[in-house]
C-alpha positions as CSV (number, residue, x, y, z in Angstrom):
1,M,17.2,-3.4,8.9
2,I,19.7,-0.7,7.8
3,A,17.4,0.4,5.0
4,L,14.5,0.7,7.4
5,I,16.6,2.8,9.8
6,G,17.7,5.0,6.9
7,L,14.1,5.4,5.7
8,V,13.0,6.5,9.2
9,I,15.9,8.9,9.5
10,G,15.1,10.4,6.1
11,V,11.4,10.9,6.8
12,V,12.2,12.5,10.2
13,L,14.8,14.8,8.7
14,G,12.3,15.8,5.9
15,L,9.6,16.6,8.4
16,L,11.9,18.6,10.6
17,L,13.9,20.5,7.9
18,H,11.2,21.1,5.3
19,P,13.6,21.1,2.4
20,D,12.8,23.3,-0.7
21,V,12.7,21.6,-4.0
22,P,14.4,23.7,-6.7
23,L,12.0,25.1,-9.3
24,W,13.7,23.2,-12.2
25,L,13.3,19.9,-10.3
26,Q,9.6,20.2,-9.4
27,P,8.2,18.6,-12.5
28,Y,10.4,15.5,-12.0
29,L,9.8,14.9,-8.3
30,P,6.3,13.3,-8.6
31,I,7.5,11.1,-11.4
32,A,10.5,10.0,-9.4
33,I,8.4,9.2,-6.4
34,V,6.0,7.1,-8.4
35,A,8.9,5.3,-10.0
36,A,10.5,4.7,-6.6
37,L,7.1,3.4,-5.3
38,D,7.0,1.0,-8.2
39,A,10.4,-0.4,-7.4
40,M,9.5,-0.6,-3.7
41,F,6.3,-2.6,-4.3
42,G,8.1,-4.8,-6.7
43,G,10.8,-5.5,-4.1
44,V,8.2,-6.4,-1.4
45,R,6.4,-8.7,-3.8
46,A,9.7,-10.4,-4.8
47,R,10.6,-10.8,-1.1
48,L,7.3,-12.5,-0.4
49,E,7.8,-14.8,-3.4
50,G,11.3,-15.7,-2.3
51,I,13.0,-14.3,-5.4
52,F,14.3,-11.0,-4.0
53,D,17.8,-9.9,-5.2
54,E,19.4,-6.8,-3.8
55,K,21.2,-6.0,-7.1
56,V,18.1,-6.3,-9.1
57,F,16.2,-4.1,-6.7
58,V,18.9,-1.3,-6.7
59,V,19.1,-1.5,-10.5
60,S,15.3,-1.4,-10.9
61,F,15.0,1.4,-8.5
62,L,17.6,3.6,-10.2
63,S,16.7,2.7,-13.7
64,N,13.0,3.3,-13.2
65,T,13.6,6.7,-11.7
66,V,16.1,7.8,-14.3
67,I,14.1,6.5,-17.3
68,A,10.9,8.1,-16.0
69,A,12.7,11.5,-15.5
70,L,14.2,11.2,-19.0
71,I,10.8,10.6,-20.5
72,V,9.4,13.7,-18.7
73,F,12.4,15.7,-19.7
74,L,12.0,14.7,-23.3
75,G,8.3,15.6,-23.1
76,D,9.2,19.0,-21.8
77,E,11.7,19.6,-24.6
78,L,9.1,18.5,-27.2
79,G,6.3,20.6,-25.6
80,V,4.2,17.7,-24.5
81,G,5.5,17.3,-20.9
82,S,2.2,16.9,-19.2
83,Q,1.0,14.2,-21.6
84,L,4.2,12.1,-21.2
85,S,4.1,12.7,-17.4
86,T,0.5,11.4,-17.4
87,G,1.6,8.4,-19.5
88,V,4.5,7.6,-17.1
89,V,2.2,7.8,-14.0
90,V,-0.4,5.6,-15.6
91,V,2.1,2.9,-16.6
92,L,3.8,2.9,-13.3
93,G,0.5,3.1,-11.5
94,I,-0.7,0.0,-13.2
95,R,2.5,-1.8,-12.2
96,I,2.1,-0.6,-8.6
97,F,-1.4,-1.9,-8.4
98,S,-0.4,-5.2,-10.0
99,N,2.4,-5.6,-7.4
100,A,0.0,-4.6,-4.6
101,A,-2.5,-7.3,-5.8
102,G,0.4,-9.9,-5.8
103,I,1.3,-8.9,-2.3
104,R,-2.3,-9.1,-1.2
105,R,-2.6,-12.6,-2.7
106,K,0.6,-13.8,-1.1
107,L,-0.3,-12.4,2.4
108,F,-4.0,-13.1,2.5
109,G,-4.5,-15.8,-0.1
110,A,-7.2,-13.6,-1.7
């Protein structure tokens, strides 16, 4: 319940304050969001399957986000940032849809 309240407060503050993302951080924000969505869908699926663990969720959330950002940073340093960004989005997108399918099967039996 605390997490849901924090999420609502964060969304409301973001909509009211319109924070500016620093220019150096802009390439990493979409990747961080996709990595966070992957962890979130994985957490929902684990909760529905009865195997959710808070520690695993937090570690997954943080490690996915940091690793994805490091991959994009490495790509930028090597001059192939857009290709590695695309690769990260594709891999995490596949995981998100896989988790969404698992959630759908669990909720609707389909």
